[in-house]
KEKE-3310 file (N, C-alpha, C; in steps of 0.2 Angstrom, whole numbers, plus 5000, padded with zeros to 4 digits):
npx = (5474:5481:5492:5494:5483:5474:5482:5484:5491:5499:5502:5509:5520:5527:5530:5543:5558:5560:5546:5539:5545:5541:5527:5526:5532:5522:5514:5521:5531:5545:5560:5570:5563:5553:5561:5568:5556:5552:5563:5561:5552:5546:5530:5521:5508:5496:5497:5511:5517:5513:5518:5532:5531:5528:5539:5550:5545:5547:5561:5564:5572:5569:5569:5567:5554:5547:5549:5542:5528:5528:5529:5520:5507:5491:5480:5471:5479:5481:5493:5510:5516:5525:5515:5504:5508:5509:5496:5492:5500:5496:5483:5485:5493:5483:5474:5482:5484:5472:5456:5459:5454:5452:5444:5426:5420:5412)
npy = (5481:5465:5456:5442:5433:5425:5413:5403:5394:5382:5383:5395:5391:5383:5391:5398:5406:5418:5422:5421:5431:5442:5441:5443:5456:5463:5465:5473:5481:5480:5474:5467:5462:5455:5445:5438:5433:5425:5416:5409:5399:5382:5388:5381:5385:5399:5406:5405:5411:5424:5428:5428:5438:5449:5449:5453:5465:5472:5472:5482:5497:5514:5522:5513:5509:5521:5522:5511:5515:5526:5521:5511:5511:5516:5519:5528:5530:5528:5530:5531:5518:5503:5494:5498:5495:5481:5478:5482:5474:5461:5460:5461:5450:5440:5442:5439:5426:5420:5412:5403:5391:5388:5389:5387:5373:5373)
npz = (3911:3913:3903:3906:3912:3923:3923:3931:3945:3943:3930:3930:3938:3929:3918:3907:3913:3908:3904:3916:3924:3916:3917:3931:3932:3927:3938:3947:3941:3943:3939:3946:3958:3952:3945:3957:3962:3952:3951:3963:3961:3961:3968:3981:3984:3984:3995:3998:3987:3988:4001:3998:3988:3997:4006:3996:3992:4004:4004:3994:3990:3996:3985:3974:3977:3975:3962:3957:3961:3953:3940:3938:3945:3943:3949:3962:3977:3995:4002:3998:4002:4008:4013:4005:3993:3994:3995:3982:3973:3978:3974:3960:3957:3961:3951:3940:3942:3944:3950:3966:3967:3954:3938:3935:3926:3911)
capx = (5473:5486:5493:5494:5477:5470:5486:5484:5498:5503:5505:5514:5526:5530:5533:5550:5560:5558:5539:5537:5547:5536:5521:5527:5533:5515:5511:5525:5535:5552:5563:5573:5558:5550:5566:5568:5550:5553:5568:5559:5547:5539:5527:5516:5501:5495:5500:5518:5519:5511:5523:5538:5531:5529:5546:5554:5543:5550:5568:5565:5574:5564:5570:5564:5547:5545:5549:5536:5523:5527:5528:5514:5501:5487:5474:5472:5481:5480:5499:5515:5520:5526:5509:5500:5511:5507:5489:5491:5503:5493:5477:5488:5494:5477:5472:5487:5484:5465:5454:5463:5450:5452:5438:5422:5419:5406)
capy = (5473:5461:5451:5436:5434:5419:5408:5397:5393:5377:5385:5400:5388:5380:5396:5399:5410:5425:5423:5422:5438:5446:5441:5447:5463:5467:5466:5477:5485:5480:5468:5463:5459:5449:5440:5435:5429:5419:5411:5406:5394:5382:5389:5376:5388:5406:5410:5405:5416:5431:5429:5429:5444:5454:5450:5456:5472:5475:5473:5487:5503:5519:5525:5509:5509:5527:5521:5507:5519:5531:5518:5506:5512:5521:5520:5532:5526:5532:5533:5527:5514:5496:5491:5499:5492:5474:5477:5482:5468:5455:5460:5460:5443:5436:5443:5435:5418:5418:5410:5398:5384:5387:5392:5382:5370:5375)
capz = (3911:3913:3898:3909:3916:3925:3921:3936:3949:3940:3924:3932:3940:3923:3913:3907:3918:3905:3904:3923:3925:3912:3921:3937:3931:3926:3944:3951:3937:3946:3937:3952:3962:3948:3944:3963:3963:3947:3954:3969:3959:3961:3974:3983:3985:3983:4001:3997:3983:3992:4006:3995:3985:4002:4008:3991:3992:4010:4002:3989:3993:3995:3978:3970:3979:3972:3955:3956:3961:3947:3934:3936:3949:3940:3953:3968:3983:4001:4003:3994:4007:4007:4014:4000:3987:3995:3993:3975:3970:3980:3970:3953:3957:3960:3944:3935:3943:3943:3957:3968:3965:3947:3935:3934:3920:3908)
cpx = (5479:5486:5492:5488:5474:5475:5486:5491:5502:5506:5511:5520:5530:5532:5540:5552:5558:5551:5537:5539:5543:5530:5521:5528:5527:5512:5514:5529:5542:5555:5567:5568:5555:5555:5567:5562:5550:5558:5566:5553:5550:5536:5521:5509:5502:5499:5508:5521:5518:5516:5530:5538:5531:5536:5551:5552:5546:5558:5569:5567:5569:5564:5566:5557:5544:5544:5543:5530:5522:5526:5522:5508:5497:5481:5476:5474:5482:5488:5504:5519:5521:5519:5504:5502:5509:5501:5488:5494:5499:5486:5479:5489:5488:5474:5476:5485:5476:5463:5459:5460:5450:5445:5433:5422:5412:5404)
cpy = (5470:5457:5444:5436:5427:5412:5402:5396:5387:5379:5390:5397:5385:5385:5396:5405:5417:5427:5425:5429:5443:5447:5444:5454:5467:5469:5471:5482:5486:5473:5464:5459:5454:5443:5436:5430:5423:5414:5407:5400:5387:5384:5384:5378:5395:5409:5411:5411:5423:5432:5431:5436:5450:5455:5454:5463:5475:5476:5478:5493:5508:5522:5520:5509:5515:5526:5516:5511:5523:5528:5513:5507:5518:5523:5525:5528:5531:5535:5529:5523:5507:5492:5492:5496:5484:5474:5478:5476:5461:5454:5459:5452:5438:5436:5439:5428:5416:5415:5404:5391:5383:5390:5386:5379:5371:5370)
cpz = (3910:3906:3901:3914:3916:3922:3926:3939:3945:3934:3925:3934:3934:3918:3913:3911:3915:3905:3911:3925:3922:3916:3928:3937:3930:3932:3948:3948:3940:3943:3942:3956:3958:3946:3951:3964:3958:3949:3959:3967:3960:3968:3975:3983:3984:3989:4000:3993:3985:3997:4003:3992:3991:4004:4003:3991:3998:4008:3997:3993:3992:3988:3973:3971:3975:3964:3953:3956:3955:3940:3933:3941:3946:3944:3959:3974:3989:4003:3999:3999:4005:4008:4008:3994:3988:3993:3986:3971:3972:3975:3962:3952:3956:3953:3938:3936:3941:3950:3959:3967:3958:3944:3934:3927:3917:3902)
residu = (UNK:UNK:UNK:UNK:UNK:UNK:UNK:UNK:UNK:UNK:UNK:UNK:UNK:UNK:UNK:UNK:UNK:UNK:UNK:UNK:UNK:UNK:UNK:UNK:UNK:UNK:UNK:UNK:UNK:UNK:UNK:UNK:UNK:UNK:UNK:UNK:UNK:UNK:UNK:UNK:UNK:UNK:UNK:UNK:UNK:UNK:UNK:UNK:UNK:UNK:UNK:UNK:UNK:UNK:UNK:UNK:UNK:UNK:UNK:UNK:UNK:UNK:UNK:UNK:UNK:UNK:UNK:UNK:UNK:UNK:UNK:UNK:UNK:UNK:UNK:UNK:UNK:UNK:UNK:UNK:UNK:UNK:UNK:UNK:UNK:UNK:UNK:UNK:UNK:UNK:UNK:UNK:UNK:UNK:UNK:UNK:UNK:UNK:UNK:UNK:UNK:UNK:UNK:UNK:UNK:UNK)
# end
């Protein structure tokens, strides 16, 4: 489970750089990837964040991609590809942010 769970996009965009890197690191276990995404804030929507995340995953070297799989992927994966890492990080980012429409008021 992520420490940063359901923070929402607005709050994520307003986190300090250090806290944003930490939240993103939980999604991918690569500091460079997390720092580049943190530095790209503010994101106008979930799609913009996912697009940036995917672009930075494609920029990882094969060695870095292997390190990411070794250090933070604990579930079964079909293969150790960028496409698989995109699927995993997308799910983790969604968990970090929470529902795009926010949580219902009770």
